[in-house]
N, C-alpha and C positions, 0 to 999 in steps of 0.2 A: 733529605727533608725529615725522614723518620728519626735520624740521629738528632737533628736539631730539636724536633718536637719532644723527644725523650729527655734531652738535656734541659730544655725549657721547663718541662714538668718537674724534673728533679730539682732544678733551681727554685721554682716557685714553692715546692713542698718543704724546703728546708726551714727548720724552726728558726735558725739564726737570721734568715732573711725576714721572716715575719716579725721577730722580736727587734731586729735592727731597724726596720721601717717604723715600727711602733715607737721605738726609743727616739728616733729622729723627730717624729711628729710630737711626741711628748715633750722633748726638749724645746722645740720651737713654741709649743703651746705655753710652756712655763715662762718663756721670755715674753711672749705677748701678754700673759697674765700680769707679769711684773710691770710692764710698760703701762698697761691699762690702769693699774693701781696708782701710777704716778701722773699720768697725763690727764689734763683737764682742759676742756675747750675754753677759749678766751671769750667769754660772754660779755655783754655790755656791763653787767654787774661786776664781773671780775676786773674789767678794765677800769671801771670807776674806782674800785677799791685799790687797784694798783696805782692809779693816778694819785689818790689821796696819800698812799704810803710814800710815793715819790716826793710829794710836796712836804710831808713831814720829815723825810730824810734830808731834803735840801735845806729846810729851815733849821734842822739840828746842826747840819754841817756849817751853815752860815753863822749860826750863833756861836759854835765852837771856834770858828776862825776869828770872829770879832773878839771873843774873850782872849784868845791868844795874842791878838794885836794889842789889846789893852794891857795885858800882863807884860808884854815886851816893852811897851812905852813906859810903864811904871818902873820896871827894872832899870831902864836907862836913865830915867829921871832921878832915881835914887842912887845912881852910880854903880849899880850892880851889873854884872855881865849878863847881857841878854842872850837868850837862846838862839835868836835869829841873827844871821850875819847881815841880812838886808837892813840898810839904815832906815828904811821905811817900815820895818817890822812886818813885812808881808802885805802891806796895803797894795791893793791892785791885783793880788793873787787869790781873790776870793773864789770859792767853788762856783763853777758855772752852772746855770740852770739846766742846760742841755745835757749835763752829766747824769741827771736824775730824771729818767723817762719812765713812763708807765710800763713799757715793754720790759724794762729791767726788773720789775717787781711782780710781773705776772707769774703764776705757777707754771710749771713745765707743761707744755703741750706738744704732742707729736705732730710735726709738720711733714707730711708725706714726701713732698718734693725735696725737702732739705735732708731728710734722714734715711731715705730708702736705701741709699748707697751703703750705709753702715749696716743696715739689716741684711742686705745682700751679701756683704762680706762674712757675716756670721753664718748665714745659710751656706755659703760656699765652703767654709771650713768644716762644718758639720757633715755636709754632703760628701766631701772628699774623704773624710774619715770613715764614713759608712761605706763608701765605694771600695776603699782599701780592705776593710773588714770582710765585706761580702765576696769580693772577687778573690781575695787570697784564700779565704776559707773554702770557697767552692771547689778549688782544685787541691789545696793543701790538705783538707780533711780527707778527701778521697785517696790521695797518695798515702797518707798516714794510716788510714784504716784498711788499706788493701783493696778498696772498691775499684779504683782505677786499674789496678793490676788485673783484677778479674775481668774487667771490661775489655782490656786489651788482649786477653787470651782468645776471645772469640771474635774480636774485631781488631785485627793486627795493624790496621792503618793508623799508626800512632799520630802522625801529623794531622790527619783528618779529625781524629777524636779530639786532640788538643785544640785545634782550630774551632771545632764546634762548641767546645766548652768556653773558649775565649769569646766567641761570638755571642753566646747566650749570656755570659757575665756582663759584657758590654751592653747588650740590649736590655738586660734587667736594670743595669745602672741608668741607662737612658730613660727608661719608663719611670723608674722611681724618681729620678731627678726632675724630669719634666712635670710630673704630677705634683711633686712636693713644691716645685718652684711656683706653679700656678696657685696652689693652696696658700703658700707663704705670702706671695705678693697680694693675693686677694684678701687674706686675713689682715695684713698691715693696712691695706686700703680701707677696709671696713673699720678697723680700729681708729684710723685717722679721721674717718668720716664722722664717727660718733663721739670720740674722746679726744680729738685733736683738730687738725685743720688740713684741708685739701688745697689751700691757697697755692697757686703756682703750679698746680698739676696740669700741665699742658699736654697735648698729644706728643710733643717732642720728648717730654719727660717720660711718658709711658713707653715710647719706643726705646728710649735709653734703658729703662728698667728691663724691657724684654731682651735687649742685647746683653745686659748684665746677667740675666738668668741663663741665657744661652752660653755665655762664657763660663759661668759657674758649672753648668752641666758638662761643658767641654773639659774643664779642668778635672772634674770628677772622673770622666772617661779616661783621661791620661793616667790618673792615679790608679784607677781600677786595672787598666791593662798592665801597667808597670808592676803592681803588686801581684797580679795573677801570674805573670811570667816569673817573677822572683820566687813565688811559692812553688811553682812547678819545678824550677831548678833545684830548690832546697827540699822539695817533697814534704813541706810542712808549712802550715800557716804562720807559725812563729818565725820562720826564715824570712818571709816577706816583711813582717813587722820589724825584725831586726835589721834587715837591709835598708828599709825606708828610714828607720831611725839613724842608722849609720850614715846614709847619704845626707840627711839633714844636719847631723852633727859635723860631718866633714865640710859641708858647704858653708854653714853658718858660723862655725867655730874655727875649724882647722884652716880653711881657705882664707877666712877673714884675718886670722893671725899671720898666715904666711904672706899675704899680699901687703899687710901692714908693715911687717919686718922688711920686706924687699922694696917697699915704697913704689909699688906698681901703680901707674896712673889709672884712674877710674877703677878702683878696687871693687866697687859694687857690681861691676859687670860679670864677676865670677861667682856671684851668689845666686842661688836658686830663688831666693825671696825677691830679688830684683825682677826676675822674669815672671814670677807670679804676680807681682804688682803691675808689670807691663801688660800681662794678659788680661787681668781683671779691669784695669783702668785704661786700656788701649795704649797708653804711653806713660812712662815714668822718667824722671830726670835724675841723673846721677852726676856726682862731682868728681873732678880729677883728683881731689885730695883735700886736706885741711888747709885753709888759708888763714894763717896766723900772723903773718907779717903785714904791717901797715902798707897799704897801696898795692898789695899783690892782686893779681887778676885771677879770679876763680873761674876755671874752665868747667863747663857743663856739657853733658851729652844726653840725648834722648834715646831711650830704649823702647822700641815699639812692640806691639802685640805680635807681629809676624816674626820678630826675632825670638820671642818666647815660644812661638809655634815651632820654630826650627829646633830650639833647645829641647823642649818637651818631646817633640816627635823623634828626635835623634835618640834620646834616652830610652824612650819606649821601644823604638826599633831595635836597639842593642839588646834590651831585655828580651824581646821576642825572639831574636836570633839565638840568644843563649838558651831559651826555653825549647824552641823547636830543634835546635841542634843537639841538645843533651837527650831529649826524649827519643831521638832516633838512634842513639848509640848506646844508651845505658841499658843494663839488664833490668827486666821487670820482675820485681820480687815483692 
């Protein structure tokens, strides 16, 4: 326990942790500020103005259509080629009134139930990036500076020390992610309450948002553990970033190109982004390939969140085996 408390204190006192958390909150605040500038609640006055604008747009479209019909008829009566192939010059194809509704002319307003999923995707991406940075630097910086080597001189249980650091890094990511998720969802809710709409925000929607937040934090934990282990293997923070970038490029570019050349069925099942979508959305649908021939049957397959759990868990476990295996054999310098 003393080792865990010491590592937790060391993690909390790191300037990068403080600046990283502040940077995450600042980025989210900037997003909310931008949305607040654009979102306007649909008041009765705004709906009346939008309805009047829709009426004007419909009247203008109808007048333009009638003018085109008259021009077409005049051209045909004079023996000139009419622009319309229809012998009736488009009579009967007038703009429909239902095409011009007040909703289409209302200013943008944030609807919590409809748009919270997009806000959670943004939060997930930023949180995962922060998790990689904090976890990788927590071990990588100490390897690079020699601080970890000094620690292992008087506490030679290498695996125990590494496990303590990994536990603290994951616990820190969990705390930061959970608090940031609550603040983020609450801020979006408040923004929708005063500058948008809470229509359709049922208890079921709120439960779904809570699960989305839990999955976002879970993905950040996978990313943190993976980056931590890679930084330990490479003894440098940059090693983790380079490895994460390489994995992304190989998965999204190299594998995509290879399965495309080989015409492998369901090529998207080999991409990490597919499993990220499945994890965040509970399920995602992939296709067997391109269906370009008329009458061809396009096969689809669902990828579920538990398949993503297996993929991410296996990748993290392999990275952990590499980290704990190398620290037990390598020379401490």
